[in-house]
PLY file of the C-alpha trace (Angstrom):
ply
format ascii 1.0
element vertex 147
property float x
property float y
property float z
element edge 146
property int vertex1
property int vertex2
end_header
-10.92 4.34 13.82
-11.40 8.06 14.40
-9.89 9.21 11.11
-11.71 6.53 9.13
-15.00 7.59 10.73
-14.68 10.98 9.02
-14.85 9.42 5.56
-18.26 8.56 4.11
-17.28 5.09 2.85
-14.57 4.31 5.39
-14.00 0.89 6.82
-11.68 -0.19 9.58
-10.06 -3.61 9.46
-8.80 -4.84 12.81
-6.50 -7.86 12.93
-6.62 -9.94 16.09
-7.23 -13.48 17.25
-9.81 -12.32 19.77
-11.73 -9.14 20.41
-10.25 -7.59 23.53
-12.17 -5.44 25.97
-10.52 -2.26 24.73
-11.29 -3.17 21.12
-14.94 -3.85 22.00
-15.24 -0.52 23.83
-13.70 1.32 20.86
-16.10 -0.38 18.45
-19.11 0.41 20.65
-18.04 4.05 21.06
-17.59 4.41 17.31
-21.04 2.92 16.68
-22.57 5.24 19.30
-20.97 8.30 17.72
-21.93 7.23 14.21
-25.58 6.72 15.27
-25.59 10.16 16.90
-24.09 11.75 13.77
-26.57 10.01 11.46
-29.49 11.21 13.60
-28.14 14.77 13.54
-27.61 14.64 9.77
-31.14 13.36 9.18
-32.70 15.96 11.50
-30.89 18.79 9.69
-31.12 17.46 6.13
-27.37 16.95 5.78
-25.99 14.53 3.22
-22.41 13.62 4.17
-19.81 14.04 1.45
-16.09 13.42 1.48
-13.97 16.53 0.99
-12.34 16.62 -2.42
-9.51 19.05 -2.85
-6.29 19.12 -4.78
-3.36 19.03 -2.38
-0.86 17.92 -5.00
-0.65 21.40 -6.47
1.10 22.87 -3.42
3.43 19.92 -3.04
4.33 19.92 -6.72
5.00 23.67 -6.69
7.35 23.27 -3.72
9.20 20.40 -5.39
9.50 22.35 -8.63
10.95 25.34 -6.77
13.51 23.12 -5.08
14.50 21.47 -8.37
14.84 24.87 -10.02
17.05 26.14 -7.20
19.22 23.03 -7.39
19.59 23.25 -11.17
20.51 26.90 -10.96
23.11 26.18 -8.30
24.63 23.41 -10.41
24.80 25.37 -13.68
27.76 27.65 -14.37
25.80 30.06 -16.57
22.69 30.45 -14.45
23.06 32.66 -11.39
20.94 32.00 -8.33
19.78 34.37 -5.61
21.80 33.47 -2.53
18.91 34.32 -0.22
16.64 31.89 -2.05
19.35 29.24 -1.83
19.56 29.82 1.94
15.78 29.33 2.21
15.93 26.10 0.19
18.89 24.76 2.15
17.24 25.63 5.46
14.01 23.86 4.46
15.95 20.79 3.36
18.02 20.88 6.56
14.89 20.92 8.72
13.35 18.16 6.63
16.48 16.02 7.01
16.58 16.63 10.76
12.91 15.71 11.02
13.70 12.45 9.22
16.57 11.82 11.69
19.16 12.23 8.90
21.42 14.31 11.11
24.59 14.01 9.03
22.76 15.30 5.97
21.18 18.07 8.07
24.61 19.09 9.38
26.07 19.18 5.86
23.16 21.32 4.67
23.60 23.61 7.69
27.30 24.05 6.90
26.53 24.85 3.27
23.81 27.30 4.32
26.25 29.08 6.67
28.79 29.41 3.83
26.17 30.98 1.59
25.21 33.36 4.40
28.89 34.37 4.70
28.91 35.16 0.98
25.76 37.26 1.38
27.32 39.20 4.25
30.54 39.74 2.30
28.63 40.97 -0.77
25.88 42.99 0.91
27.56 43.99 4.17
26.57 43.16 7.76
22.93 44.16 7.16
22.86 41.97 4.03
20.26 39.59 5.40
17.78 42.45 5.82
18.22 43.90 2.33
15.85 43.13 -0.52
18.61 43.38 -3.11
19.45 39.96 -4.59
22.93 38.58 -4.10
23.55 36.44 -7.15
25.85 33.42 -7.06
27.34 31.27 -9.76
28.21 27.59 -9.51
31.90 28.22 -8.82
31.14 30.35 -5.76
29.48 27.59 -3.75
30.02 23.90 -3.13
27.93 21.38 -4.99
24.50 21.14 -3.29
23.76 18.07 -1.21
21.75 15.50 -3.15
18.44 14.33 -1.71
0 1
1 2
2 3
3 4
4 5
5 6
6 7
7 8
8 9
9 10
10 11
11 12
12 13
13 14
14 15
15 16
16 17
17 18
18 19
19 20
20 21
21 22
22 23
23 24
24 25
25 26
26 27
27 28
28 29
29 30
30 31
31 32
32 33
33 34
34 35
35 36
36 37
37 38
38 39
39 40
40 41
41 42
42 43
43 44
44 45
45 46
46 47
47 48
48 49
49 50
50 51
51 52
52 53
53 54
54 55
55 56
56 57
57 58
58 59
59 60
60 61
61 62
62 63
63 64
64 65
65 66
66 67
67 68
68 69
69 70
70 71
71 72
72 73
73 74
74 75
75 76
76 77
77 78
78 79
79 80
80 81
81 82
82 83
83 84
84 85
85 86
86 87
87 88
88 89
89 90
90 91
91 92
92 93
93 94
94 95
95 96
96 97
97 98
98 99
99 100
100 101
101 102
102 103
103 104
104 105
105 106
106 107
107 108
108 109
109 110
110 111
111 112
112 113
113 114
114 115
115 116
116 117
117 118
118 119
119 120
120 121
121 122
122 123
123 124
124 125
125 126
126 127
127 128
128 129
129 130
130 131
131 132
132 133
133 134
134 135
135 136
136 137
137 138
138 139
139 140
140 141
141 142
142 143
143 144
144 145
145 146
């Protein structure tokens, strides 16, 4: 009920055969808080409005970056920056682990470690700290794990 209470037109639907004591207390507390908020809003001339912001833009940009990195890794002609590939693989690995897809996370980890080895071989032991790109072509790495 707490999250719904933050929305101007929110409603909470509770499914139960009977109203339990804990449900009744939650309903009463929500009504008490809403009455207090309405009184405060009226006293200070506040008109509640739901926040409207575009969150899709950030999500879509992230997905586009991942797709671009995957396409570049799969194409023979298009080189990809190995450091960027490591970042993408690491993000996907953490996402897979968070979704309890541990086999996928382990495969992504192994692929990420191979790319790091290539970076170290190309750029030397301090390769991870350098800003110089280490470019890879499709034949230099295994096929990326599919989502």
